[in-house]
C-alpha positions, 0 to 999 in steps of 0.5 A: 774415754773415747769408746764411752763418749760413743756408748753414751752418744748412742744410748742417748740416741736411742732414748730420744727414738724411744721417747718418739715413738711412744709420744702420747705416753711421752707427753702425758708423763712430762705434763704430770712432771710439769704440773708438779713443778709448776705449783712448786715453782708457781706458789714460790715465786708468787711468794718470793714476789711478795716478799719482795714487794714487803721489803720494797714498802717496808724499807720506805718507811725508814729504817730509823723510824718507830711508833707507840701504839695502843696494844688493840691497833696491833695484830699480835694476838691476845698472848699473855697480856689478858690481865693488862689494859691496854686503853686507847692513847688519846689526843691528850696523852699523845701532845703530852708525850710530844711536849716532854720528849726532847730527843733529838727526833721528829715526832708526829701525832695521827689518827685514822679518822675513817676507814669508810670515807667517801670522797665527792666532786661534782658529779663523781664520788668514790666507794665507801673505802676511803681512809681517812687519815688526821696528821700534823705537819711532820707526818709525811716525813716519818711515814714514808709518803712522799708529796707528787703536786702541791704542799703538805700542811702547814703548822698553822693549817693544823693548829686551826683545824683548817678544811685542806685536804692532802689525797692518794692517787686513787682518789686523783684518778677517780674524781678528775683523771689521770691528766687534770690537776687536782690543786685547789679544787674542793671536794666534799668528804664526810659532809663537810667541804675541803680544799686539795693542797696537795697529792701523795705519790702512789704507793700500791696496796700491800697485805690489806693496807690502804695503799692509794684509796687514802687522803689526809686532813689536819688532825684537829680537823680530824678531831671535830668531824670524826669520832670512829677511832679514838686511839692515836698513834706517836710516830717517831724518827730519830735524828740518826739510825744509830740512836734508834734502841736510845730513843726507844728507851727514852720514848718508853719511859717518859710514855709510862709517865704519861700514862701514869704507870708505876714501876711494878706495872707492865707496859699498856702500850705497845712500842714497834719499830718500822720493820717489826711488822714486815718481820712478823709477815715475813715469818709467817710467810716462811711457815707458807713457803714451808707448806708449798714446798712440801705440797709441791714434793708431794706432788711430784712423788705422785708423778715420780710414781706414774713416771716409773709405772710407765718406764715399767710398762716400757720394759715389757713392751720391749722386751725383745727389743732388749734381748735382740740388744743383749744378743748383738752384744750390749751389756747390762750396764748399757741397758740400765743406762738406755732406760735411765737416760729416757727417765731422767730426759723425760723428767728434765723436759717435765721439770723445764716446761714446769718451770717456764708455767710456774714463773708465768703463773707465780708472776700473775698471782703476784699482780693481784697483790701488786708485787714485783716481777721475780724470777726464783733462780734458786727455786729453778735450780731446785727445780731442775735437781728435783727433777733429775733426782725424780727421773733417775729414782723412777727410771732406777727400778725399770732399768735394773728390771730391763738390765736383768733379762735373760737375752734368750727369753726376751728374744722368745717374749711375745 
């Protein structure tokens, strides 16, 4: 065992000296491997960050909510539903459902009145990208939004179509600045004057959502002043998560009656849980993860070929050195170990730099999507193992070639 440790340390020392003597070649090889690992870890870090952000955002919606929408509001594609007429959910149907649904749950009716609203306050105005939602007094309870300042709409304001408004943090920042109180100020929206009664907490933007570029007005006011979208969404939150499936079945039956569907007719509306969209996105992201992994592995395959080529050149350049070591008593196994150490050590150095750069690049990408900072420990471990395999495989053939050199012929090599 002691002899083995001595040989191990000696081979390791020789490998380090050899790497130092060929710094430029070693640095280039390390960079090749580092870029391959950086591409792999960087993409996967960004994906993990996006997943974390999605989980956080959809968790805030609550695990026990669901919604009823017209099919065309969903992003499922046509599928096998071409023969079904998915009509808009009009306001009368939404109100009728709310009146009939006596399940222990909170029901909210909402409508995306506009996606291109412009809000103005004195000389300041926003870009035409403000999402305007018409909502009732229950919307904030079931949607995951929280009031930061001020209050929610009262039932009377919703009933009378009051010119009251609750705004997102993007409007607060652009129109009033971070240190000014927007409450009770009047702003212009769609040619009408609204009084700010509240501001919601920041949620950030994810996957193309409205995020903080958003404002809310009473749904009856939205019906009077906007005609862009005539389809309404019904959000339902049962009193207990354990009642979710029963609540969905009850809601489906009642809304079929509201829509006047016969027993043999399929649903012409969509019921989705709050986590359905998140699951769909996660499933799509999993395909991206597989593609990214394959791209990274292909990149590393190219890096391993480059490393093997460099190690073969190293064997040719050091033929006399190998002959001298064999003449002094080194056997084939020791020579093989030396070259394998060099290849594995270069691979691990490339892996370390690649992982560091990959984490930095991945999290910089995630910042663009407002994702959270993550360190993908599983992928870091995978990267180290992959680099070890790359170094081992790349160094194996050159090491075998070096170990089989005849010492007499090697000493004669010029």
